[in-house]
C-alpha positions as CSV (number, residue, x, y, z in Angstrom):
1,X,44.1,-82.7,118.5
2,X,43.7,-81.3,115.0
3,X,45.4,-78.0,114.0
4,X,44.5,-75.8,111.0
5,X,47.2,-73.4,109.8
6,X,45.4,-70.5,108.2
7,X,47.7,-69.1,105.5
8,X,49.9,-72.1,106.2
9,X,51.7,-72.1,102.8
10,X,54.4,-69.6,103.8
11,X,56.3,-68.1,106.8
12,X,56.0,-70.2,109.9
13,X,53.3,-72.4,108.4
14,X,55.3,-75.2,106.7
15,X,57.9,-75.5,109.6
16,X,55.2,-75.6,112.3
17,X,53.3,-78.2,110.3
18,X,56.3,-80.4,109.8
19,X,57.4,-80.3,113.4
20,X,53.9,-81.1,114.7
21,X,53.3,-83.9,112.2
22,X,56.5,-85.5,113.5
23,X,55.0,-85.3,117.0
24,X,51.8,-87.1,115.7
25,X,49.6,-84.0,115.7
26,X,47.1,-83.9,112.8
27,X,47.6,-80.8,110.7
28,X,45.6,-79.1,107.9
29,X,47.2,-76.5,105.6
30,X,44.8,-73.7,104.8
31,X,45.1,-71.0,102.1
32,X,43.0,-68.6,100.1
33,X,43.9,-70.7,97.0
34,X,43.1,-74.4,97.2
35,X,45.8,-75.5,94.8
36,X,48.5,-73.6,96.8
37,X,47.3,-75.3,100.0
38,X,47.4,-78.8,98.3
39,X,50.8,-78.2,96.8
40,X,52.3,-77.1,100.1
41,X,50.6,-80.0,101.9
42,X,52.1,-82.5,99.4
43,X,55.6,-81.1,99.9
44,X,55.3,-81.4,103.7
45,X,53.9,-84.9,103.5
46,X,56.8,-86.1,101.4
47,X,59.3,-84.4,103.7
48,X,58.1,-86.0,106.9
49,X,56.3,-89.1,105.6
50,X,53.0,-88.1,107.2
51,X,49.5,-87.4,105.8
52,X,48.6,-83.8,105.7
53,X,45.6,-82.2,103.9
54,X,45.5,-78.9,102.0
55,X,42.3,-77.0,101.6
56,X,40.7,-73.5,101.6
57,X,41.1,-71.5,104.9
58,X,37.4,-71.8,105.6
59,X,37.3,-75.5,105.1
60,X,40.4,-76.0,107.3
61,X,38.9,-73.9,110.1
62,X,35.7,-76.0,110.0
63,X,37.7,-79.2,110.3
64,X,40.0,-78.3,113.2
65,X,39.6,-77.5,116.9
66,X,42.8,-75.3,117.0
67,X,43.4,-72.5,114.6
68,X,46.9,-71.0,114.1
69,X,47.0,-67.8,112.1
70,X,50.2,-67.9,110.1
71,X,49.3,-64.7,108.1
72,X,50.9,-61.2,107.9
73,X,49.6,-58.5,110.2
74,X,47.9,-56.7,107.3
75,X,45.8,-59.8,106.7
76,X,44.4,-60.1,110.2
77,X,41.3,-58.0,109.8
78,X,40.1,-59.3,106.4
79,X,40.9,-62.9,107.3
80,X,39.1,-62.9,110.7
81,X,36.1,-61.1,109.3
82,X,35.8,-63.6,106.5
83,X,36.2,-66.6,108.9
84,X,34.3,-65.1,111.9
85,X,31.2,-67.4,111.7
86,X,33.5,-70.5,111.6
87,X,35.7,-69.5,114.5
88,X,33.0,-69.7,117.3
89,X,34.2,-71.8,120.1
90,X,37.6,-72.5,118.6
91,X,41.0,-72.0,120.1
92,X,42.9,-69.4,118.1
93,X,46.7,-69.0,118.3
94,X,48.4,-65.9,116.9
95,X,52.1,-65.8,116.1
96,X,51.6,-62.5,114.4
97,X,53.7,-59.5,115.1
98,X,52.5,-55.9,114.9
99,X,54.7,-53.5,112.9
100,X,54.6,-51.1,115.9
101,X,53.7,-53.1,119.1
102,X,52.6,-51.0,122.1
103,X,50.0,-51.5,124.8
104,X,46.6,-51.9,123.3
105,X,47.9,-52.2,119.7
106,X,49.5,-55.6,119.6
107,X,48.6,-58.2,117.0
108,X,47.5,-60.5,119.8
109,X,45.0,-57.9,121.1
110,X,43.7,-57.2,117.6
111,X,43.1,-60.9,117.1
112,X,41.2,-61.1,120.4
113,X,39.0,-58.1,119.5
114,X,38.2,-59.4,116.0
115,X,37.5,-63.0,117.1
116,X,34.1,-64.2,118.3
117,X,33.5,-63.9,122.1
118,X,33.2,-67.6,122.4
119,X,36.6,-68.2,120.8
120,X,39.7,-68.7,123.1
121,X,42.7,-66.7,122.0
122,X,46.4,-67.0,122.7
123,X,49.5,-65.3,121.4
124,X,52.6,-67.5,120.9
125,X,55.6,-68.4,118.6
126,X,56.5,-64.9,117.7
127,X,60.2,-65.4,118.6
128,X,60.7,-68.8,116.8
129,X,62.2,-68.2,113.4
130,X,60.8,-69.8,110.3
131,X,64.3,-70.8,109.2
132,X,64.8,-72.7,112.5
133,X,61.5,-74.5,112.2
134,X,62.3,-75.5,108.7
135,X,65.6,-77.1,109.5
136,X,64.1,-80.3,110.9
137,X,67.4,-82.0,111.5
138,X,68.4,-79.3,114.1
139,X,66.8,-78.8,117.5
140,X,65.5,-75.3,118.3
141,X,67.0,-73.6,121.3
142,X,64.3,-71.3,122.3
143,X,61.7,-70.4,125.0
144,X,58.2,-69.4,123.9
145,X,56.2,-67.0,126.0
146,X,52.4,-67.6,125.7
147,X,49.9,-64.9,126.5
148,X,46.1,-64.9,126.3
149,X,43.0,-66.5,127.7
150,X,43.8,-69.2,130.3
151,X,42.4,-72.2,128.4
152,X,44.0,-71.0,125.2
153,X,47.3,-70.5,126.9
154,X,47.2,-74.1,128.2
155,X,46.5,-75.4,124.7
156,X,49.2,-73.3,123.1
157,X,51.7,-74.4,125.7
158,X,51.0,-78.0,124.9
159,X,51.6,-77.3,121.2
160,X,54.9,-75.5,122.0
161,X,56.2,-78.4,124.0
162,X,55.3,-80.9,121.3
163,X,58.3,-79.5,119.5
164,X,61.6,-80.8,121.0
165,X,63.7,-78.3,122.9
166,X,61.0,-75.6,123.0
167,X,59.8,-74.6,126.4
168,X,56.5,-72.7,127.0
169,X,56.4,-69.9,129.6
170,X,53.1,-68.4,130.9
171,X,53.1,-64.7,130.0
172,X,49.7,-63.9,131.4
173,X,46.9,-62.1,129.6
174,X,46.7,-61.1,126.0
175,X,47.5,-57.5,127.0
176,X,51.1,-58.6,127.5
177,X,51.5,-59.8,123.9
178,X,52.9,-56.4,122.8
179,X,56.0,-57.1,124.9
180,X,56.8,-60.3,123.2
181,X,56.0,-58.8,119.8
182,X,58.4,-55.9,120.5
183,X,61.1,-58.5,121.4
184,X,60.6,-60.0,117.9
185,X,61.7,-56.7,116.4
186,X,64.8,-56.7,118.6
187,X,65.6,-60.3,117.4
188,X,65.2,-59.2,113.8
189,X,67.8,-56.4,114.3
190,X,70.2,-58.8,116.1
191,X,69.9,-61.3,113.3
192,X,70.8,-58.6,110.8
193,X,73.6,-57.3,113.0
194,X,75.3,-60.6,113.6
195,X,74.4,-62.1,110.2
196,X,72.2,-64.9,111.7
197,X,68.8,-66.2,110.8
198,X,67.5,-67.9,114.0
199,X,68.5,-66.0,117.1
200,X,66.2,-67.1,119.9
201,X,65.5,-66.3,123.5
202,X,66.2,-68.4,126.7
203,X,65.0,-67.2,130.1
204,X,67.4,-68.3,132.8
205,X,66.7,-69.2,136.5
206,X,63.5,-71.2,135.7
């Protein structure tokens, strides 16, 4: 299993990369700037004592079977248009959150619309904080709801549960992604209100 983190130099990218590398998943850091990707990859490699490559986004996508889009919402359309020919048949995972999630306007649905028909798309990891991922010495107490195409949901769930203490829950089709993205906005408000950085979600009774 080889995972490319498109735009993997910031946000969730370094934390996800480090956690997966510690679970023996091969990771590639992608960026629009080769030097930035290589610098981030070098830092992560030293941190976890694992090999990780840094390269241009297009190169990273070509080398991997699974693509994780760790980019801001405004970058979705230009990024997917520039990479479209290289995404055919790939599994694409979106942790992206729309600024105003609603039915039909979620980031997950936008990624699905802009991706090749042959690609398999899932939405996941929206409610896992970058700070929590980066604190490698601490377990993450969080559930991750996965929405999207059935095969992509299965792949995303496996990646979720490669990170200790995370649990993947099946959230159905990509049309449900807006609910999880809206929950992210609530968590951001709660973090501000209670002066925290990594409030997560656990679903009880399962």
